N, C-alpha and C positions, 0 to 999 in steps of 0.2 A: 532293631538295626543299629550299626556298626558307625556311630558319626566319625569314626575316624578312615573308615571307607570311604573314599570320593568318587570310585568306579560310578556310579551312577549320576553324580552330578556331570563327571564330564561325557559320560554316553549323552546322557538330554542336553548338553552342550553344543555337541557335536551334531546330535540328532536336530536341532533348534536350526544351527545355520547350514545342515546341509535341506532343511524345509526352504529356510531362507533360498536357497541358491536355488532350488529346482520351481519355487514360485517367482523368481526374478526369469528362468530360462525359460516357462511356460508364457510369461507376457512379452521376451521378446520376440518368440515364434510367433506369438497371436499378430504380434506387431508388422513381425515381417512381412505376413499371409496378407495384411493390409494393401490396398492402394493409397497412398498420397490425395487420393478425390475422397476417402473415408475418414484420411487421420484426424482424428480430435473431432469427429462428428461432421468436418469437413469445413471449417472456419478455416485453418490457414488456406485451401484449394479454393474458397470465395474469393480469397485476397489474388491470388494467382490468375484467376478468370476474373477479378475487374481489371486488374492491368495487362492483360493478355491484349485487347484491342491495341492499343497504346504499343506495345512491342510490334504488332501485324500490323501498323500503319506504318513505322518508321521500316521494317523489315520490305514492305511491300517499295517503298519508295528507294530503299537502296538494291533491291533487284534490277533498277533500271541503270543506277549507277555502277554498278558490280559491272555488269552486262557492257557499257561503253569501256571503262577500265580495261578488260578483258579483251573486248573487241581490236581497243587502240594497240595493247601490249603484244597484239599475237599478228596485226596485220601491216605488211609491208606494200604492200600492193592495192589499195582499196578496189580497183578498177577486177583485178584477178581475183580477188575474194568474193565477189559477187557472184560466187557460180550457185546453183538451185543448192548442192550438196551441203555448202557451205551455211547459206541461209537457213535452209531445214535444221542444221544441228544447233546454230544459235539460238533457232525459235525453242527449240527444242529446250534445249538448257534454260531459255527462259523461262517458259511454260514448269518446268520440274521445279526449277526454284520457288516461281509464286503459290504453286501447288504444297512444298513442304512449306512456306510460310504462312500460308494458310491453314494447315491441315494438324501443321505440327503437334498441338495437344493431345488429339484424336491417334495420329501415331504413339504417342508415350504415352496414353491410357493403355492402350494394346501390351506394349512393354512390362506396362505396372501388373496389367495381368498376370501373363505369363509367369513373371518373377514370385507371383505368391500363389499361383495354383501347383507350382513347382517346390516351393517352400512346405505349403500343403504336404505334398505327396513323402515330402522328407521326413517329415514331422509327425505323423498321422498314425505311428505309434506309440507306447511308452518308453521306449528306449533312452527316452532322453531325462529320465530321471536317475539321483545317485541316491542309494543308500547305503549305509553301514553295515557291512557282512555280519552275519550273524555270528564266525566265529571271534572276529574281533573285538562283536560285542561282550561278548564271555570274558575275553583278555582282559578288556578294561574294566569291568563288574569286579574280577578277583583279584587286580590290584592291590598290593600293600599301599600301606599308607606311605613310604616315602617316595617309591616311582608316581604313585595316584597324585603326589603334589606337585610332583615334577611335571606331570603331564595334566593336571589341572591350569597351572600357569601356563603351558604349552596351550592346550587347546582354548584356555581366552584370545592369545593373540591370533591362532588359527580362525577361530569365528569370528574376528573383526578382520582379516582379509579374505574371508569369503565374503563377506557382508560387504564391501569397500568393493571384491569383484563384481557380484553382481549389480551394485549400482552403475558400474564402469560398464558394463553390458550393455544397461539401459542408455546409461548416456550414448553410448556410440550407435546405438541403433534411432535412439532420436536426435542425433546428430544426420545421420543418414537422411532422413524426412527434410528435415532443414536443406541439406545439399541440394535435393531434388527438387525441394518447392522454390530453391533459388535460383536453379538452370533451368528450368522448365522456360517460361517467358522469355529468356534470353534467348532460347532455338530458334524463333521468329527472325533475329537478327542475322544469327550464324548461319541459318539455312538460307539466306540471300543473297551468301555468296558464292550458293552455287553456277548462280549464273555469268560468274566471269569466268576465265581460265581457269586451269588448274593450279596455278600459283595462289590465285586468289583463294577458289575454292577449297582450298587446303584447312582452311578456318570451319567450314561445317563438316568435314571430314575430324579434325582434329575433336570440337563438339561432340559430332557422335560416337567416337571413341569414350569420353570421357562420361557421357549420357548413361551408356551402354555398362560401362565400369561400375557407376553407381548405381544402377539399377540390381543388375546381377552381382552385385555385391551381398544379397540378400541372402543369394542361395550358397556362397559361402561362407556367409554367418554360420546360417545354419548348420551346414556341414563342418563346417570345424567346433562348435559346439558339440555335436553329435560324437565325433572321435574323441575331442578331449574328454566327454564325459564315460564314454567308453573306455578309453585309457583310465581314470579315474575308478571304473567298477571292474575292471579286470583282475586288480587283488595283487596281492605281495610277489615281488618275485620270485624265482625258484630259488635263489642262492639262498637265500631269509630263511630255509626252512631250519637248518639248525641253530638257528638264532633264540636268544631269550624269548621270552614272552613280551616281555615291557620293552626290548628292541623292537621286537616285530609291530609294537603300537607306536612305537617313536616313529618308527619308517613309515606306517601307514599314514600317518598324520601328516609327517612331511609331505608324501605322495600326494593328499588333498591340497594343500595348501600351493602345490608346486603344480598340480590338474590344473586349479584353479587360475591360476597367477597364467600360464600359459593359457588357458580359454582365452583371456581376456587380451594376448599379444595378439595369440590371430584372428579376434574379430575386430582387433584396433587397425590389425594391415592387411584388412580383408581387400578394400579396395584396390591399394596395390599387388597383392595378389594374383587378384581377378585380369585387372590390366594384363600381367604380365604372363597368365597363363593361354590368356584368349589373345595375345597378340595385339590388346588394345590401346 
């Protein structure tokens, strides 16, 4: 073997980086399909279940308080407002608020399951893997010493970028679980505002929108990774057909770096994109 031919080393380095990326993408998809109730063996969720009764007790007490606040702010003439339909509406508001406070975890589990199943449907094929094309692999193997030395330095930088991006994907998904685990108990207090008037109950609406954006952020993350991987695997642009081989490799490696960085950017902005897209 020619000791001055660095093509094999460059190819092995790139394939190692892509294997690391594919492995982390697979881990991300497995995590996104999980419900927070089973995350880390259910240990963090056990803490949520321990503190939930405290928040439910506080929320149940606040249902009455917010009902009084809403009633007083809407009532001009108490005797005029004591009609049957008014009383029925107020009782329905209190009943709905109390039901939401007592069953908020059960409701949230249903949304966890729905988002996880949707992610599972999106990621059930092998379109999530990135592999270097045979054409580019052959070009890299046949590079001369000068171009291959430049490409080796570049491939080291690219491998580091891909590894960092893979860890950033995992960080974002873990952070999503942390957000869900923190906001779930607070739901009991937020839903207690439903017993008040429209101004007071705006808190529950805001909480529900934020919760849904975090839950369905998993779907947006899965779609972003799938689309960005397809972007990376699509090959070189058509305008590069007349370029020299080493130039094609250079563009290809730059596209790898750009594609993985773009994936991380899309994943980190997934909640904001979900909120804007769904009007949450």
